[in-house]
N, C-alpha and C positions, 0 to 999 in steps of 0.2 A: 224820193224817187230813186236815189242811189241805193238805199237800203233794199228797195224792192228788186232792183236790178241784181244786187248781190245775192238776194235770196233765190232769184231765178237761176243764177249761175251755179250757186251751191247745190240746188236741187238737180240741175242738169249733170253736174259733175258726179254727185252721189249716185244718180241713176246709171251713169256710165260705168262707175266702179262696180255696182251690183251686177250689171249686165256682163261685164268682163269676167267677174268672179264666177258667175253661173256658167259662162261659156267655157272657162278654163276647166271647171269641174267636169262638164259634160264631154269635153274633148280629151280629157286625160286618159280615157279608156279604162278597162278593167284593172283591178288590183291583182298584180302577179304574186302568186304564192309558190315559191320553189320548195318542193317536197321531196326529201331524200330518204333512201333506205339502202341497206348494204347487199341485199340478195338480188336475185334476177327479176326480170319483168315478166316472168312466165305466167301463163293463164291460171295456174293453180298455186302460185306462190302467195302465201298469206300476207306478206308485206305489200306486194303489188296489188292484190285484191283490195286491201284496205285503202290504198292510195286512189285506185280507180273508183271505188265506191264512194269515197269522200268527195272527189271531184264531181261525180254524177249527182250526188245528193246536194252539194253546194250550189250547183247550177240550177237545181230545182227550187231551192230555198231563196236564192238571190240571182235570178236570171241575168246573165251578162255583166254582173258586177265583179266577178273574179275570174282569173285564168290560172288554173293549177298546172304547173310544169313538173314533170316527173324526172327524178334523178336516181335511178336504180344502180345496182352494181358498184356501190362505193364511189359513185361519181362525185360526191361531196365529202368523201372521206369515210373512215371507219366510224363506228358508233360513238366512240369516245370523242372524236373530232367533231362529229355532228352535234353532240351535246354541248361542246364548247361553243360551237357556232350559234346554237340556239340561245345560250346564255349571253353571248356578246351581241346578239341580234343581227349577225351576219348571215344567218340561215333562217328562213321563214318557218318551215315545218319539217317534221321527220317522224317516221315510224321506227321506234327504237325498242330493242329487246329489254326486258325488265332488268337483267343482270347488269348491263352497263349503267343503267339509271341508278342502280344501287351503289355504284362507285361514287356518286355525288350526293345521294340521300340514302344512307345505310338502312333506313326503315324499309325500303323496298326489298331488302334481303328476305323478308318474310315470304314473299312469293316464290323464292328460289329454294326454300327448304325442301329437301328430298322427300318424296312420297307423302307430301302434305295433302294434296287434293286427290280424291278418289274418282272424280269424274269431271267432265267439262262443266256440267250444270252446277256442280258444287262450287267450282272456281268462279263461275259467273255470278253466283249469289254473293260471294264474298267481295269480289272486285267491283260489282255494281252497287254495293251497299256502303255503309258508313266507313268501312275499312278502306275501300278503294278511294272514296272521296277524301279521306284524311291524307292518304298517300299523295294524291294529286295536289292537294293544297300545299304540301311541304315543298313542292317544286318551285313555288312562287318566290321563295327566298333565293333561288338560283336563277331568277329572271326567266323562268319557263312556265308556260301555261299547259296543264295536262287536261285532256278531255275525256280520257277513259282508256280502257284496255281492249285492244283487239286480241285475236287468238292465233298464236303460232301452232298450238296443239301440244299434246304431250311429247316430251323429248324422249328419244330412244337411243340405244347404244348400237353403234355400227363399228366393225373392226375387221382386221384381216388375220387374227390369231385363232379365235374359236367363238362359238356361240355362247351367249351368256344365259345360263339357266338358274344359277345360284350365285350368291355373293363370291364364292371361291373362284368362279370363272372370271371375275373382274381382275383378280390378282395378277400382278406382274405385267399387265398390258399398259403400253404408253398411250394415254388418252389425252387428246387435245381438249382443254376446257376453256371456257370464257375467262377473261381476266377478272375474276370475281372470287373472293375468298370462300363463299359458300360452296361453289362448284368444286374448288380445289379441296375443301374439307370433306365433301361427300366422297370423292373418288379415293382420297387417302384413307378414309374410314372403311371403304370397301376393299382396300389393299391394292388399288391401282396406282400407277405412276401418272400423276396429274401434270400436264404440260400446258401452262397458260399460253395462249397464242391469239393474236388478232385474226379476225375472220379472213382477211385478204390473203393470208399466208397458208391457210389450212389445206386447200385442195392439193397444192404442190407438195406440202409436207407429207400427206398421206400417200400420194403418188410415188414419192421418192423413198418412203419408208422411214422418214424422220420420226413419225408417230405411227402407231398401229391402228388408231381409230379415234372416234369422237362421239359426242352425244348431240342429237340433232332432231328436230321435228320431221315427220314423214314427208310433208310437202316440200320441205327445203332439200331433203335428200334427192327427190325426183327432179325438182326444178334447177338444181345446181349440179346435176350429173354425178352425185357421189356413188351411185350404183356402178359406175365405171371403174372406181378405184377401191371399193370395199366389198368384201364377200359376205359378211354376216350382219344381219339385222335382227337384233333382239328387242322385242316389244316390252321394255322395262317400265314404261310410263313413269319414270322416276321424278320428273319435274314438269309441271304445267308451264308452258311458255307463254307468258303474257307480253303483249306488245303495246307499249305506250304510244298514244297518238298525241303528239306534242307540237306546240307553237312557241316561237320566241315571244316573250312578254313585250318586247319592243314593237313587234309586228302587231300584236293584239291591241296595244294601246293606241294605235293609229286608226283602228276601226271604229265606225260609228256604233251606237247601241244596237241598231237593227242588224248591222253586219255581224256584230259579235254573236247575236242570237242565231243568225243564219249559220255561222260557223259551228256553233255548239250543236245545233240540231243536225247538221250534216255529219259531224263527227259521230254523234250517237247513232244515226241511221247507218253509217258506214260500218261501225262496230257490230251492230246487230246483224246486218246482212253478211258481213265477212265471216262471222262465227258460224252461221248456218252453212255457208258455202264451203268453209274449210272442213267442217265435220263430214260433209258429203264427199269432198275430194279425198280425204284421208282414207275412207273406207275403200274407195276405188284404187287409190295409189298403192296400197299394200299389195294388192293382186298384181298391179302393173310392175312393181319392183321385183316380184317373184319371177315374172316373165323376162325381166331384164337380167336374171341370173342370180339375184341375191337369195341367200338361204335365210328364211324367216322363221323365227320361233318365239314362243311366249315364255315368260319366266315360270318356274315351278311353284315358288312360294314367296309372294310379295312380303309377307310378314318377316321372313328371314332377312330381307333387305332393310326393312324398317328398323329392326332390332340393331342392325350393324351401324346405322347412321344416327342413332340417338345422341351420341356425343356432339354432333353438329348442331342440334337444337340447343344444347346447353351452352355451347361455345358462343353462339350468336345472339343469345337472349338479350344481353345488355345493349349490343349495338342496334338491334332491331327496336328494342324498347319492350320491357316486360309486359306493360299494359296492352300494347298492340298485339304482341304475340299471343297472349292469353285470350284476347278477343277473337283472334282467328282460330285458335285451337278449339275454342268453345263452339265455334260454328261448323267445324269439320268433323266433330266426333261422330 
């Protein structure tokens, strides 16, 4: 009799525990994902588009299970600080430019090689294929999960000294570059004065004449007001700006299998949509920047630029990895 009573009590307690567990899960609310980036929250800003499209796609894949919070304009720090936050697990997600990622995984420098990609479509094929997958897997050793590359677009040169038509026009100008040795090497090879600088300092530096110009994607020029402080926009297409869509491994490991699948699908959908939107926006924004007063020109001979930057390829071959570099070069011939 006592055994039966004990069994009834045990079953009652177990049922209560299960009920409370289910109740606590259902009342916990959606999983909050803080997503940061350094540029504006403008309608045509590629980082902002990526973030918004990810949130939209995630809500479709897992309705009500996630709440994506936006942190633009360096609200969570510069890209170097956000990468550290992802690694430590104190930041959930971020959209990060390829060049800062290369500071923690040098193989990413391959995407920053000057005049590597001839078109957006060519870059997509490489970044969506085995090369891109290999790069993203390398981030796991840094406690970061990479879902793929959105698109900042081709980077262009803007400055207040002169229009850039030939490599000689780059000479002597003080260019802000990202804190990345490939960018520094590229501008030095072209004869420019490369000034490494964090993004948050750049606008004021141009405004005050500390630097003469910088290199930057079209959409970021418009959405961050650089047409107000620079005169010349030269369409050099010198580097394709790939934007990593990243999550802290610590955040990733807390998700269920179904939630992980939803996040992956949402990231892929966001990347696809953002690329299409960005290419359409860039075409319109060039004309808009002209109306804002910028003097826009195309370079005369891209081959002349490629010839000048060949030493950069040789210099970074070992840090990128000879095998990876050869794999990419074979695909872009």
